[in-house]
C-alpha positions as CSV (number, residue, x, y, z in Angstrom):
1,S,88.0,89.8,101.4
2,R,91.3,88.6,99.6
3,I,92.6,92.1,99.4
4,T,91.6,92.4,102.8
5,E,93.4,89.2,103.7
6,E,96.6,90.0,101.7
7,F,97.2,93.8,101.4
8,S,96.0,95.3,105.4
9,G,97.8,98.0,106.4
10,H,101.0,99.2,104.4
11,D,100.5,96.7,101.7
12,L,96.9,98.3,101.1
13,T,99.1,101.3,100.4
14,A,101.5,99.4,98.4
15,L,98.6,98.2,96.2
16,V,97.0,102.1,95.7
17,T,100.4,102.9,94.7
18,A,100.8,100.2,92.1
19,M,97.3,101.0,90.6
20,L,98.3,104.9,90.3
21,E,101.2,103.4,88.5
22,A,99.4,101.7,86.4
23,E,97.1,104.5,85.6
24,G,99.8,106.6,84.4
25,F,101.1,108.7,87.7
26,T,105.0,108.8,89.2
27,C,104.2,108.0,92.6
28,T,106.5,108.1,96.0
29,M,105.5,106.1,98.7
30,S,106.4,106.6,102.1
31,P,107.7,103.9,104.2
32,P,105.9,101.9,107.1
33,G,105.0,104.2,110.2
34,A,104.4,107.5,110.5
35,D,104.5,109.8,107.7
36,G,102.3,112.9,108.7
37,G,99.3,112.1,106.9
38,I,101.2,111.4,103.5
39,D,101.5,108.2,101.9
40,I,101.8,108.7,98.7
41,V,102.7,111.5,96.6
42,A,101.7,111.4,93.1
43,G,101.8,113.2,89.9
44,R,101.9,113.1,86.2
45,G,105.0,113.2,84.1
46,L,108.4,112.0,84.0
47,L,109.3,113.4,87.5
48,G,105.6,113.1,88.8
49,M,105.7,117.0,89.2
50,D,103.1,117.8,86.6
51,A,99.4,118.3,87.2
52,P,97.3,116.8,88.6
53,R,99.6,116.4,91.9
54,L,98.2,114.1,94.6
55,I,98.6,113.6,98.0
56,V,97.0,110.4,99.2
57,Q,96.1,108.9,102.7
58,V,95.4,105.3,102.7
59,K,93.4,103.8,106.0
60,S,92.9,100.0,106.0
61,G,90.6,99.8,109.0
62,G,87.3,101.0,109.9
63,Q,85.8,103.7,109.1
64,V,87.1,107.3,108.6
65,G,85.9,110.5,110.8
66,D,86.0,113.7,110.1
67,P,89.3,114.6,111.6
68,V,91.1,112.2,109.1
69,V,89.5,114.2,106.2
70,R,90.5,117.8,107.7
71,D,93.9,116.7,108.4
72,L,94.3,115.6,104.5
73,S,93.0,118.8,103.7
74,G,95.1,120.5,105.5
75,V,98.1,118.4,103.7
76,V,97.0,118.6,100.6
77,H,96.9,122.7,101.3
78,G,100.4,123.1,102.7
79,Q,101.8,120.7,100.1
80,N,100.6,123.1,97.4
81,A,99.1,119.4,95.8
82,D,96.2,119.8,93.2
83,Q,94.2,117.0,95.2
84,G,93.7,114.8,97.4
85,L,92.9,111.3,97.7
86,L,91.5,109.3,101.1
87,V,91.5,105.7,100.3
88,A,89.1,104.4,103.5
89,W,88.8,100.6,102.9
90,G,85.7,100.9,105.7
91,G,84.1,103.8,104.3
92,L,83.2,107.1,106.1
93,S,81.8,108.3,109.0
94,K,78.6,110.3,108.3
95,Q,80.7,113.5,109.4
96,G,83.5,112.6,107.0
97,R,81.1,112.3,104.3
98,I,80.2,115.9,104.7
99,S,83.6,117.1,105.0
100,V,84.1,115.3,101.4
101,Q,81.1,116.7,100.1
102,A,82.4,120.3,100.8
103,Q,85.4,119.8,99.2
104,Q,84.5,117.7,96.5
105,F,86.6,119.6,94.1
106,R,89.9,119.3,95.7
107,M,89.3,115.6,97.6
108,R,87.9,112.2,96.4
109,V,87.4,108.9,98.3
110,W,88.1,105.5,97.3
111,T,86.1,102.9,99.4
112,A,86.4,99.1,99.0
113,E,84.4,99.1,96.0
114,D,86.6,101.9,94.3
115,V,89.9,100.1,95.1
116,I,88.4,96.7,94.0
117,D,87.3,98.5,90.6
118,G,90.7,99.9,90.0
119,V,92.6,96.3,90.7
120,L,90.1,95.2,88.3
121,R,91.1,98.2,85.6
122,T,94.6,98.1,86.2
123,Y,94.8,94.1,86.8
124,E,97.2,93.7,83.6
125,S,99.6,96.5,84.4
126,L,99.9,95.7,88.1
127,P,103.3,94.4,89.0
128,E,103.6,90.3,89.2
129,E,104.4,90.1,92.8
130,I,100.5,91.8,93.0
131,R,99.6,89.5,90.8
132,V,100.4,86.9,91.8
133,R,99.1,87.4,95.8
134,L,96.3,88.5,93.7
135,P,95.9,85.9,91.4
136,L,92.5,87.0,89.2
137,K,91.1,85.2,85.9
138,R,89.1,87.0,83.5
139,V,85.8,85.2,82.6
140,W,83.7,86.2,79.5
141,M,80.0,85.1,79.5
142,L,77.2,85.2,77.0
143,A,74.8,88.3,78.3
144,E,71.1,86.9,77.0
């Protein structure tokens, strides 16, 4: 719920950009507003032009349907990217899931759970401004 409160709209795009950069990608994030289906362009290497090259679309609202999946697929193909990543905070509709499954080697979906896992995985490498907005403390407990 804290991520929903602090990182709605374009701020979720900034969070995903920071997570990808913490994972070793070089990213270019589109400014707020109309972006033609491209929120983030990410790639490996010094200039971000090495494979895998990703086109990322971030949706922080409700369920994402088939039209968004098809649009992202077209943008990925048109930009000559290797893969597409759809961040669907509210999940996918049934038809959206079917469309993603048909492109399982070209497209991945991150739902809210995946974003949370990514934040936990990269937290120490995220920029301080994000860690201030999302203060977390690791707690170790004895497992029986």
